[in-house]
C-alpha positions as CSV (number, residue, x, y, z in Angstrom):
1,M,0.0,0.0,0.0
2,K,2.9,2.4,0.8
3,D,4.3,1.8,-2.7
4,I,1.0,2.7,-4.3
5,H,0.9,5.9,-2.2
6,D,4.5,6.8,-3.1
7,R,3.8,6.3,-6.8
8,V,0.6,8.4,-6.7
9,R,2.5,11.1,-4.8
10,E,5.3,11.1,-7.4
11,T,2.9,11.2,-10.3
12,L,1.0,14.1,-8.7
13,Q,4.2,16.1,-8.1
14,K,5.4,15.4,-11.6
15,N,2.1,16.5,-13.1
16,T,1.9,19.6,-10.9
17,K,5.4,20.6,-12.0
18,K,4.4,20.1,-15.7
19,Y,1.2,22.2,-15.2
20,K,3.2,25.0,-13.5
21,E,5.8,25.2,-16.3
22,K,3.0,25.3,-18.9
23,A,1.2,28.1,-17.0
24,N,4.4,30.1,-16.6
25,E,5.1,30.1,-20.3
26,K,2.4,32.8,-20.8
27,K,3.3,34.8,-17.7
28,R,5.0,38.1,-18.4
29,D,7.2,39.6,-15.8
30,V,7.0,43.4,-16.3
31,Q,8.3,46.0,-13.9
32,Y,7.7,49.7,-14.4
33,K,9.4,52.6,-12.8
34,V,7.8,55.9,-11.6
35,G,7.6,58.2,-14.6
36,D,7.2,55.5,-17.3
37,L,4.5,55.9,-19.9
38,V,1.9,53.1,-20.0
39,M,-1.4,52.3,-21.6
40,A,-4.1,51.0,-19.2
41,H,-6.7,48.4,-20.2
42,L,-10.3,49.3,-19.1
43,K,-12.3,46.4,-17.9
44,K,-16.1,46.6,-17.7
45,E,-15.9,46.1,-13.9
46,R,-14.1,49.4,-13.5
47,L,-16.9,51.4,-15.1
48,T,-20.2,52.4,-13.6
49,N,-23.4,50.9,-14.9
50,E,-24.5,54.2,-16.5
51,Q,-21.5,54.3,-18.8
52,P,-22.1,52.6,-22.1
53,T,-19.1,50.2,-22.8
54,K,-19.7,49.3,-26.4
55,L,-18.2,52.5,-27.9
56,L,-15.6,53.2,-25.2
57,M,-11.9,52.8,-25.8
58,K,-10.4,49.6,-24.6
59,K,-7.1,51.2,-23.5
60,I,-6.5,54.7,-22.2
61,G,-3.3,56.5,-22.1
62,P,-0.5,57.1,-22.4
63,S,-0.4,57.8,-18.7
64,R,2.6,58.4,-16.4
65,I,3.1,56.1,-13.4
66,V,2.9,58.2,-10.3
67,H,3.4,55.7,-7.5
68,K,4.4,52.0,-7.3
69,F,2.7,50.1,-4.5
70,G,4.6,46.9,-5.0
71,P,5.4,44.5,-7.9
72,N,1.7,44.2,-8.9
73,A,0.0,47.6,-8.2
74,Y,0.7,51.0,-9.8
75,E,-1.0,54.4,-9.5
76,I,-1.2,56.2,-12.9
77,E,-2.2,59.7,-14.0
78,I,-5.6,59.7,-15.6
79,S,-8.0,62.5,-16.5
80,Q,-10.5,63.5,-13.8
81,G,-13.5,63.1,-16.2
82,L,-13.3,59.3,-16.2
83,G,-14.4,58.9,-12.6
84,I,-12.4,55.6,-12.0
85,S,-9.7,54.7,-9.6
86,P,-6.2,55.5,-10.7
87,I,-4.7,52.3,-9.2
88,F,-4.2,49.5,-11.7
89,S,-2.8,46.0,-11.6
90,V,0.3,45.2,-13.6
91,S,-1.8,42.8,-15.7
92,D,-3.9,45.8,-17.0
93,L,-0.8,47.9,-17.9
94,F,1.0,47.8,-21.2
95,P,4.2,49.8,-22.2
96,Y,3.5,52.8,-24.3
97,K,5.2,52.6,-27.7
98,G,4.2,56.0,-29.1
99,G,1.7,57.2,-31.7
100,V,-1.4,59.3,-32.0
101,A,-2.7,58.4,-28.6
102,G,-0.1,60.7,-27.0
103,H,-2.3,63.7,-27.7
104,E,-5.0,62.5,-25.3
105,A,-2.9,63.0,-22.2
106,G,-1.0,66.0,-23.5
107,F,2.2,64.2,-24.3
108,P,3.8,64.7,-27.7
109,S,3.4,61.9,-30.2
110,D,6.1,60.5,-32.6
111,G,4.4,61.6,-35.8
112,D,2.3,64.6,-36.9
113,E,-1.1,63.3,-37.8
114,G,-3.2,66.2,-39.3
115,W,-6.5,64.4,-38.9
116,F,-6.2,64.2,-35.1
117,K,-7.5,67.1,-33.1
118,D,-6.7,67.9,-29.5
119,L,-9.8,67.7,-27.4
120,P,-10.4,69.5,-24.2
121,P,-10.8,67.3,-21.1
122,S,-14.4,66.2,-20.5
123,Q,-16.4,67.8,-17.8
124,P,-19.5,66.2,-16.2
125,L,-22.7,67.7,-17.6
126,K,-24.9,69.7,-15.3
127,L,-28.6,69.8,-16.0
128,E,-30.0,73.3,-16.0
129,S,-33.6,72.8,-17.1
130,I,-35.9,70.5,-19.0
131,L,-37.1,72.4,-22.1
132,D,-39.6,69.9,-23.7
133,T,-41.0,66.4,-23.2
134,K,-42.7,64.1,-25.7
135,V,-43.9,60.5,-25.6
136,V,-41.9,58.4,-28.0
137,K,-43.4,55.0,-27.5
138,K,-46.5,53.7,-25.7
139,T,-47.1,50.2,-24.4
140,R,-49.8,48.8,-22.3
141,K,-48.0,49.4,-19.0
142,K,-45.6,52.2,-19.8
143,N,-45.0,55.4,-21.7
144,Y,-41.4,56.0,-22.9
145,K,-40.6,59.7,-22.9
146,E,-37.9,61.7,-24.6
147,Y,-36.6,64.9,-23.0
148,L,-35.0,68.0,-24.5
149,V,-32.7,69.4,-21.8
150,K,-30.5,72.5,-21.4
151,C,-27.1,71.8,-19.8
152,S,-25.0,74.6,-18.3
153,G,-22.1,75.7,-20.5
154,L,-23.6,74.2,-23.7
155,P,-25.8,75.7,-26.4
156,T,-29.6,74.9,-26.5
């Protein structure tokens, strides 16, 4: 019985070692320094339920690393209009390689792309008043309405 247990233990250890080597093939060991430029991957869990995710960018940046909390957590500079935490896991960060995206954070890009326009940072909209209301769709239980609103700082 001891021989069977020993053989099973050896087989389990050998298979565990093989699984570990296979899993570590895809693992990337990346260390960033404070001041490095990175792109951050936005996962759906980071965003609020009100934000539509279909048309959002998948990566934001380039952003500078502000603080390193350890080998796996970094705080990056992001615009205030996003409303998300600036602390990212190393698995969500990718090194910035240059290009058009540099205009978004105010950093110079490698090439001069004439089609890209510098956009001002987004500000949250503040509702000033409701100008008009109309019923768009009626069902048995519910009326769906459409509103024409005036936001402060924007034309009517």
